[in-house]
C-alpha atoms as an extended CHARMM CRD file, in Angstrom:
* protein
*
       200  EXT
         1         1  ALA       CA             41.4050000000       14.8210000000        6.1970000000  PROA      1               0.0000000000
         2         2  LEU       CA             42.1070000000       18.5020000000        6.7640000000  PROA      2               0.0000000000
         3         3  THR       CA             40.1980000000       20.8570000000        8.9930000000  PROA      3               0.0000000000
         4         4  ALA       CA             40.7040000000       24.5220000000        9.7700000000  PROA      4               0.0000000000
         5         5  PRO       CA             38.4760000000       25.9180000000       12.4900000000  PROA      5               0.0000000000
         6         6  PHE       CA             38.5630000000       29.7220000000       12.5670000000  PROA      6               0.0000000000
         7         7  ALA       CA             36.8020000000       31.6190000000       15.2870000000  PROA      7               0.0000000000
         8         8  ALA       CA             36.4400000000       34.8880000000       17.1240000000  PROA      8               0.0000000000
         9         9  THR       CA             37.1380000000       34.0640000000       20.7500000000  PROA      9               0.0000000000
        10        10  PRO       CA             34.2700000000       36.0540000000       22.3420000000  PROA      10              0.0000000000
        11        11  ALA       CA             31.7240000000       34.0930000000       20.2990000000  PROA      11              0.0000000000
        12        12  LEU       CA             32.9210000000       30.6810000000       21.3670000000  PROA      12              0.0000000000
        13        13  ALA       CA             30.6660000000       28.6930000000       23.6820000000  PROA      13              0.0000000000
        14        14  GLN       CA             32.2000000000       26.7600000000       26.5250000000  PROA      14              0.0000000000
        15        15  SER       CA             33.1060000000       23.2750000000       25.3910000000  PROA      15              0.0000000000
        16        16  ALA       CA             31.5660000000       20.3090000000       27.1060000000  PROA      16              0.0000000000
        17        17  GLY       CA             33.7210000000       18.8700000000       29.8520000000  PROA      17              0.0000000000
        18        18  ALA       CA             34.5880000000       19.4480000000       33.4780000000  PROA      18              0.0000000000
        19        19  ASP       CA             34.3200000000       22.8390000000       35.1350000000  PROA      19              0.0000000000
        20        20  GLU       CA             37.4530000000       22.7940000000       37.2980000000  PROA      20              0.0000000000
        21        21  GLU       CA             36.1900000000       25.4540000000       39.7150000000  PROA      21              0.0000000000
        22        22  ASP       CA             32.9680000000       23.6790000000       40.7090000000  PROA      22              0.0000000000
        23        23  ASN       CA             33.9150000000       20.1310000000       39.6630000000  PROA      23              0.0000000000
        24        24  VAL       CA             30.7680000000       20.0100000000       37.5230000000  PROA      24              0.0000000000
        25        25  ILE       CA             30.4980000000       18.1190000000       34.2280000000  PROA      25              0.0000000000
        26        26  ILE       CA             29.2060000000       20.4790000000       31.5340000000  PROA      26              0.0000000000
        27        27  VAL       CA             27.4300000000       19.1470000000       28.4340000000  PROA      27              0.0000000000
        28        28  THR       CA             25.7740000000       20.8110000000       25.4440000000  PROA      28              0.0000000000
        29        29  ALA       CA             23.2110000000       18.0770000000       24.8030000000  PROA      29              0.0000000000
        30        30  GLN       CA             20.3370000000       20.5920000000       24.7270000000  PROA      30              0.0000000000
        31        31  ARG       CA             22.2870000000       23.1170000000       22.6150000000  PROA      31              0.0000000000
        32        32  ARG       CA             23.3480000000       25.1350000000       25.6390000000  PROA      32              0.0000000000
        33        33  ASP       CA             25.8490000000       24.6850000000       28.4540000000  PROA      33              0.0000000000
        34        34  GLN       CA             24.3050000000       22.6890000000       31.2990000000  PROA      34              0.0000000000
        35        35  ALA       CA             25.4510000000       20.5820000000       34.2040000000  PROA      35              0.0000000000
        36        36  LEU       CA             25.1090000000       16.9200000000       33.2480000000  PROA      36              0.0000000000
        37        37  GLU       CA             22.9220000000       16.2200000000       36.2920000000  PROA      37              0.0000000000
        38        38  GLU       CA             20.3940000000       18.8180000000       35.0540000000  PROA      38              0.0000000000
        39        39  VAL       CA             19.9370000000       17.2210000000       31.6230000000  PROA      39              0.0000000000
        40        40  PRO       CA             16.8190000000       14.9930000000       31.4310000000  PROA      40              0.0000000000
        41        41  MET       CA             18.3570000000       12.3630000000       29.1710000000  PROA      41              0.0000000000
        42        42  THR       CA             21.0940000000        9.7510000000       29.1600000000  PROA      42              0.0000000000
        43        43  VAL       CA             24.3640000000       11.2470000000       27.9110000000  PROA      43              0.0000000000
        44        44  THR       CA             27.7810000000        9.6350000000       27.5570000000  PROA      44              0.0000000000
        45        45  LEU       CA             30.5420000000       12.2540000000       27.5660000000  PROA      45              0.0000000000
        46        46  LEU       CA             34.0480000000       11.3240000000       26.4460000000  PROA      46              0.0000000000
        47        47  ASN       CA             36.6550000000       14.0720000000       26.5640000000  PROA      47              0.0000000000
        48        48  GLN       CA             40.0590000000       14.0190000000       24.9370000000  PROA      48              0.0000000000
        49        49  GLU       CA             41.7440000000       12.4280000000       27.9530000000  PROA      49              0.0000000000
        50        50  SER       CA             39.0880000000        9.7140000000       28.2640000000  PROA      50              0.0000000000
        51        51  LEU       CA             39.3580000000        8.8430000000       24.5720000000  PROA      51              0.0000000000
        52        52  LYS       CA             43.1410000000        8.6290000000       24.7710000000  PROA      52              0.0000000000
        53        53  ASN       CA             43.1730000000        6.5090000000       27.9390000000  PROA      53              0.0000000000
        54        54  ALA       CA             40.6560000000        4.1000000000       26.4100000000  PROA      54              0.0000000000
        55        55  GLY       CA             42.6020000000        3.8470000000       23.1570000000  PROA      55              0.0000000000
        56        56  VAL       CA             39.6290000000        5.1480000000       21.1720000000  PROA      56              0.0000000000
        57        57  SER       CA             40.6830000000        6.7730000000       17.9150000000  PROA      57              0.0000000000
        58        58  SER       CA             37.6040000000        6.3710000000       15.6990000000  PROA      58              0.0000000000
        59        59  VAL       CA             33.8070000000        6.5490000000       15.7990000000  PROA      59              0.0000000000
        60        60  GLN       CA             33.7750000000        2.7620000000       15.3090000000  PROA      60              0.0000000000
        61        61  GLU       CA             35.6750000000        2.2760000000       18.5780000000  PROA      61              0.0000000000
        62        62  LEU       CA             33.2060000000        4.3780000000       20.6000000000  PROA      62              0.0000000000
        63        63  GLN       CA             31.0920000000        1.2360000000       20.9920000000  PROA      63              0.0000000000
        64        64  GLN       CA             33.8460000000       -0.2030000000       23.1830000000  PROA      64              0.0000000000
        65        65  VAL       CA             33.3100000000        2.4660000000       25.8460000000  PROA      65              0.0000000000
        66        66  THR       CA             29.6100000000        3.3500000000       25.4160000000  PROA      66              0.0000000000
        67        67  SER       CA             26.8490000000        1.0520000000       26.5950000000  PROA      67              0.0000000000
        68        68  GLY       CA             23.8650000000        0.7540000000       24.2550000000  PROA      68              0.0000000000
        69        69  PHE       CA             25.7960000000        2.0240000000       21.2200000000  PROA      69              0.0000000000
        70        70  SER       CA             27.0700000000       -0.0820000000       18.3360000000  PROA      70              0.0000000000
        71        71  LEU       CA             28.2230000000        0.6160000000       14.8190000000  PROA      71              0.0000000000
        72        72  GLY       CA             27.5990000000       -2.2130000000       12.3850000000  PROA      72              0.0000000000
        73        73  ARG       CA             27.7680000000       -2.2700000000        8.6070000000  PROA      73              0.0000000000
        74        74  GLY       CA             25.4820000000       -3.0420000000        5.7210000000  PROA      74              0.0000000000
        75        75  GLY       CA             28.0780000000       -3.8330000000        3.0980000000  PROA      75              0.0000000000
        76        76  SER       CA             30.3500000000       -0.7800000000        3.1620000000  PROA      76              0.0000000000
        77        77  THR       CA             27.7170000000        1.4910000000        4.7280000000  PROA      77              0.0000000000
        78        78  PRO       CA             27.8780000000        2.2050000000        8.4880000000  PROA      78              0.0000000000
        79        79  GLN       CA             24.7120000000        1.3830000000       10.4270000000  PROA      79              0.0000000000
        80        80  PRO       CA             24.7940000000        2.9990000000       13.8890000000  PROA      80              0.0000000000
        81        81  SER       CA             22.4770000000        1.7330000000       16.5830000000  PROA      81              0.0000000000
        82        82  ILE       CA             21.5880000000        3.2410000000       19.9490000000  PROA      82              0.0000000000
        83        83  ARG       CA             19.5000000000        1.0860000000       22.2680000000  PROA      83              0.0000000000
        84        84  GLY       CA             18.5800000000       -1.1270000000       19.3150000000  PROA      84              0.0000000000
        85        85  ILE       CA             17.1930000000        1.6850000000       17.1360000000  PROA      85              0.0000000000
        86        86  THR       CA             18.8170000000        1.5490000000       13.6950000000  PROA      86              0.0000000000
        87        87  THR       CA             17.9630000000        1.1160000000       10.0210000000  PROA      87              0.0000000000
        88        88  ILE       CA             18.1090000000       -1.8980000000        7.7290000000  PROA      88              0.0000000000
        89        89  ILE       CA             18.4100000000        0.0850000000        4.5050000000  PROA      89              0.0000000000
        90        90  ASN       CA             21.7890000000       -0.0230000000        2.7720000000  PROA      90              0.0000000000
        91        91  GLY       CA             23.1940000000        2.6270000000        0.4910000000  PROA      91              0.0000000000
        92        92  SER       CA             22.7410000000        6.3870000000        0.3990000000  PROA      92              0.0000000000
        93        93  TYR       CA             20.3460000000        7.1650000000        3.2190000000  PROA      93              0.0000000000
        94        94  GLU       CA             20.1310000000        9.1330000000        6.4270000000  PROA      94              0.0000000000
        95        95  ASN       CA             20.7010000000        7.1970000000        9.6350000000  PROA      95              0.0000000000
        96        96  ASN       CA             18.2620000000        6.9830000000       12.5260000000  PROA      96              0.0000000000
        97        97  VAL       CA             21.1430000000        8.2030000000       14.6760000000  PROA      97              0.0000000000
        98        98  ALA       CA             22.0290000000       11.8070000000       13.8410000000  PROA      98              0.0000000000
        99        99  ALA       CA             25.6880000000       12.8550000000       13.6800000000  PROA      99              0.0000000000
       100       100  TYR       CA             26.8500000000       16.4220000000       14.2560000000  PROA      100             0.0000000000
       101       101  ILE       CA             30.3780000000       17.8100000000       13.9640000000  PROA      101             0.0000000000
       102       102  ASP       CA             30.8520000000       21.2020000000       15.6160000000  PROA      102             0.0000000000
       103       103  GLY       CA             27.0930000000       21.7090000000       15.5650000000  PROA      103             0.0000000000
       104       104  LEU       CA             26.6750000000       20.9420000000       11.8420000000  PROA      104             0.0000000000
       105       105  TYR       CA             24.5240000000       17.9850000000       10.7860000000  PROA      105             0.0000000000
       106       106  VAL       CA             26.3270000000       15.3450000000        8.7150000000  PROA      106             0.0000000000
       107       107  ALA       CA             23.8490000000       13.4530000000        6.5390000000  PROA      107             0.0000000000
       108       108  THR       CA             26.2690000000       11.0940000000        4.7640000000  PROA      108             0.0000000000
       109       109  PRO       CA             26.4810000000        7.7190000000        6.5700000000  PROA      109             0.0000000000
       110       110  GLN       CA             30.1200000000        7.2850000000        5.5280000000  PROA      110             0.0000000000
       111       111  ALA       CA             31.0120000000       10.2040000000        7.8310000000  PROA      111             0.0000000000
       112       112  LEU       CA             30.7730000000        7.7280000000       10.7050000000  PROA      112             0.0000000000
       113       113  THR       CA             33.8350000000        5.8780000000        9.4120000000  PROA      113             0.0000000000
       114       114  ILE       CA             36.0850000000        8.7870000000       10.3940000000  PROA      114             0.0000000000
       115       115  ASP       CA             38.8920000000        8.6320000000       12.8910000000  PROA      115             0.0000000000
       116       116  LEU       CA             38.9610000000       11.1590000000       15.7210000000  PROA      116             0.0000000000
       117       117  PRO       CA             41.9940000000       13.4520000000       15.5420000000  PROA      117             0.0000000000
       118       118  ASN       CA             42.0160000000       16.8800000000       17.2150000000  PROA      118             0.0000000000
       119       119  ILE       CA             38.8580000000       16.1130000000       19.1990000000  PROA      119             0.0000000000
       120       120  GLU       CA             37.7840000000       18.0860000000       22.2640000000  PROA      120             0.0000000000
       121       121  ASN       CA             34.9870000000       15.6960000000       23.2340000000  PROA      121             0.0000000000
       122       122  VAL       CA             32.2660000000       13.3610000000       22.0080000000  PROA      122             0.0000000000
       123       123  GLN       CA             28.7450000000       13.2780000000       23.4430000000  PROA      123             0.0000000000
       124       124  ILE       CA             26.4110000000       10.3770000000       22.7120000000  PROA      124             0.0000000000
       125       125  LEU       CA             22.7610000000       11.1390000000       23.4370000000  PROA      125             0.0000000000
       126       126  LYS       CA             20.5970000000        8.0760000000       23.9610000000  PROA      126             0.0000000000
       127       127  GLY       CA             16.9160000000        7.9810000000       23.0810000000  PROA      127             0.0000000000
       128       128  PRO       CA             14.8100000000       10.0620000000       20.6430000000  PROA      128             0.0000000000
       129       129  GLN       CA             16.2250000000       13.5570000000       20.0860000000  PROA      129             0.0000000000
       130       130  GLY       CA             13.8970000000       14.8170000000       17.3510000000  PROA      130             0.0000000000
       131       131  THR       CA             13.0190000000       18.0990000000       19.0710000000  PROA      131             0.0000000000
       132       132  LEU       CA             16.5890000000       19.4110000000       19.0430000000  PROA      132             0.0000000000
       133       133  TYR       CA             18.3490000000       17.2850000000       16.4400000000  PROA      133             0.0000000000
       134       134  GLY       CA             15.8020000000       16.6100000000       13.6840000000  PROA      134             0.0000000000
       135       135  ARG       CA             13.7310000000       13.7420000000       12.3700000000  PROA      135             0.0000000000
       136       136  ASN       CA             16.7870000000       11.5250000000       11.8760000000  PROA      136             0.0000000000
       137       137  ALA       CA             17.5120000000       11.2940000000       15.6050000000  PROA      137             0.0000000000
       138       138  THR       CA             15.0140000000        8.5450000000       16.4510000000  PROA      138             0.0000000000
       139       139  GLY       CA             17.6720000000        6.4740000000       18.1890000000  PROA      139             0.0000000000
       140       140  GLY       CA             19.8020000000        9.3230000000       19.4720000000  PROA      140             0.0000000000
       141       141  ALA       CA             22.6160000000       11.6010000000       18.3740000000  PROA      141             0.0000000000
       142       142  ILE       CA             26.4040000000       11.6910000000       18.2380000000  PROA      142             0.0000000000
       143       143  LEU       CA             27.9010000000       15.1350000000       18.8730000000  PROA      143             0.0000000000
       144       144  ILE       CA             31.5720000000       15.5720000000       17.9800000000  PROA      144             0.0000000000
       145       145  GLU       CA             33.4000000000       18.7570000000       18.9700000000  PROA      145             0.0000000000
       146       146  THR       CA             36.8400000000       19.6230000000       17.6480000000  PROA      146             0.0000000000
       147       147  LYS       CA             39.3250000000       21.6960000000       19.6230000000  PROA      147             0.0000000000
       148       148  ASN       CA             38.9830000000       25.4680000000       19.6200000000  PROA      148             0.0000000000
       149       149  PRO       CA             41.9240000000       27.7370000000       18.7550000000  PROA      149             0.0000000000
       150       150  THR       CA             44.2810000000       28.3040000000       21.6940000000  PROA      150             0.0000000000
       151       151  ASP       CA             45.4180000000       31.6000000000       23.2230000000  PROA      151             0.0000000000
       152       152  GLU       CA             49.0800000000       30.7890000000       22.5500000000  PROA      152             0.0000000000
       153       153  TRP       CA             50.7610000000       29.1050000000       19.6010000000  PROA      153             0.0000000000
       154       154  GLU       CA             51.1380000000       25.3780000000       20.1140000000  PROA      154             0.0000000000
       155       155  GLY       CA             51.0760000000       22.1950000000       18.1010000000  PROA      155             0.0000000000
       156       156  ASN       CA             51.8960000000       18.5090000000       18.0510000000  PROA      156             0.0000000000
       157       157  VAL       CA             52.4570000000       15.6090000000       15.6670000000  PROA      157             0.0000000000
       158       158  GLU       CA             51.6130000000       11.9790000000       16.3870000000  PROA      158             0.0000000000
       159       159  GLY       CA             52.0930000000        8.7760000000       14.4570000000  PROA      159             0.0000000000
       160       160  THR       CA             51.2210000000        5.1160000000       15.0180000000  PROA      160             0.0000000000
       161       161  TYR       CA             51.8830000000        1.8180000000       13.2890000000  PROA      161             0.0000000000
       162       162  GLY       CA             49.8050000000       -1.3410000000       13.6900000000  PROA      162             0.0000000000
       163       163  ARG       CA             48.8030000000       -4.6730000000       12.2090000000  PROA      163             0.0000000000
       164       164  PHE       CA             47.9750000000       -5.0030000000        8.5100000000  PROA      164             0.0000000000
       165       165  ASP       CA             50.5550000000       -2.2650000000        7.8880000000  PROA      165             0.0000000000
       166       166  ASP       CA             48.2170000000        0.2900000000        9.4950000000  PROA      166             0.0000000000
       167       167  ARG       CA             49.9640000000        3.6860000000        9.3990000000  PROA      167             0.0000000000
       168       168  ARG       CA             48.4810000000        6.7960000000       10.9670000000  PROA      168             0.0000000000
       169       169  VAL       CA             49.9510000000       10.2590000000       11.2240000000  PROA      169             0.0000000000
       170       170  GLY       CA             48.3260000000       13.4820000000       12.3110000000  PROA      170             0.0000000000
       171       171  GLY       CA             49.1870000000       16.9310000000       13.5250000000  PROA      171             0.0000000000
       172       172  VAL       CA             47.6760000000       20.1750000000       14.7090000000  PROA      172             0.0000000000
       173       173  ILE       CA             48.8300000000       23.7430000000       15.0900000000  PROA      173             0.0000000000
       174       174  SER       CA             46.7850000000       26.3780000000       16.8700000000  PROA      174             0.0000000000
       175       175  GLY       CA             47.1470000000       29.9350000000       18.0700000000  PROA      175             0.0000000000
       176       176  PRO       CA             46.0050000000       33.5590000000       17.9190000000  PROA      176             0.0000000000
       177       177  ILE       CA             46.2080000000       35.6640000000       14.7570000000  PROA      177             0.0000000000
       178       178  ALA       CA             44.7320000000       38.8990000000       16.1220000000  PROA      178             0.0000000000
       179       179  GLU       CA             43.1040000000       40.1540000000       19.2830000000  PROA      179             0.0000000000
       180       180  GLY       CA             40.0270000000       38.0360000000       19.9480000000  PROA      180             0.0000000000
       181       181  MET       CA             40.6810000000       35.7880000000       16.9340000000  PROA      181             0.0000000000
       182       182  GLY       CA             42.4300000000       32.4770000000       16.5520000000  PROA      182             0.0000000000
       183       183  ILE       CA             42.9900000000       29.6580000000       14.1030000000  PROA      183             0.0000000000
       184       184  ALA       CA             43.4920000000       25.9010000000       14.3830000000  PROA      184             0.0000000000
       185       185  LEU       CA             44.7850000000       23.7520000000       11.5250000000  PROA      185             0.0000000000
       186       186  SER       CA             44.7900000000       19.9690000000       11.7010000000  PROA      186             0.0000000000
       187       187  ALA       CA             45.6750000000       17.2410000000        9.2340000000  PROA      187             0.0000000000
       188       188  TYR       CA             45.3310000000       13.4770000000        9.4680000000  PROA      188             0.0000000000
       189       189  SER       CA             46.1620000000       10.5510000000        7.2110000000  PROA      189             0.0000000000
       190       190  ARG       CA             45.6280000000        6.8070000000        7.5550000000  PROA      190             0.0000000000
       191       191  ARG       CA             46.6900000000        4.0060000000        5.2400000000  PROA      191             0.0000000000
       192       192  ARG       CA             46.4700000000        0.2570000000        5.7200000000  PROA      192             0.0000000000
       193       193  ASP       CA             46.6820000000       -2.9810000000        3.7690000000  PROA      193             0.0000000000
       194       194  GLY       CA             43.7420000000       -5.3070000000        3.4090000000  PROA      194             0.0000000000
       195       195  TYR       CA             43.4930000000       -8.5410000000        5.3820000000  PROA      195             0.0000000000
       196       196  HSD       CA             42.4990000000      -10.7990000000        2.4890000000  PROA      196             0.0000000000
       197       197  HSD       CA             45.2410000000      -12.5490000000        0.5400000000  PROA      197             0.0000000000
       198       198  ARG       CA             44.8710000000      -14.3100000000       -2.7960000000  PROA      198             0.0000000000
       199       199  MET       CA             46.5960000000      -17.6670000000       -2.8050000000  PROA      199             0.0000000000
       200       200  SER       CA             48.2540000000      -18.7380000000       -6.0370000000  PROA      200             0.0000000000
């Protein structure tokens, strides 16, 4: 996967997270910056630090740290469920849980199989969200925000190795390119062996 967010700094909205000055948790569940306590819905907010501390590196693993959310499968097709609201149709369809990445709706169910590199935060909205997030948000919505470009050049590379020869490597570089403009480039790769062996 390769992403390249490009933005003019003055146009960027504040990302969801903690406001250090007032110690207030800010979310964008209603498409604007609000204190979490002012939002009339149940929202789970996981920032970059929370995801890292919990060992969450994929959408699949969000169910380990979010009550009422699960991500099953119908064959190879992801079937998300929030508070028991899901779909039983396999194949090419739109889920009853809407997924958005940086504010853009992602209709393909397979998008929920992604890992989570270069993530600023994830918000999981529980309950019907049709007014703000469309007809496919009967169960709720998953909002994924990637990191914005930074004011100074910085970057990092990470790699992991796990069971079934699971190899992951990713990196990001971010910085300004002109006054009021910045760029962030990230790349991520994952390869693993299967866990079925043919006996001969």
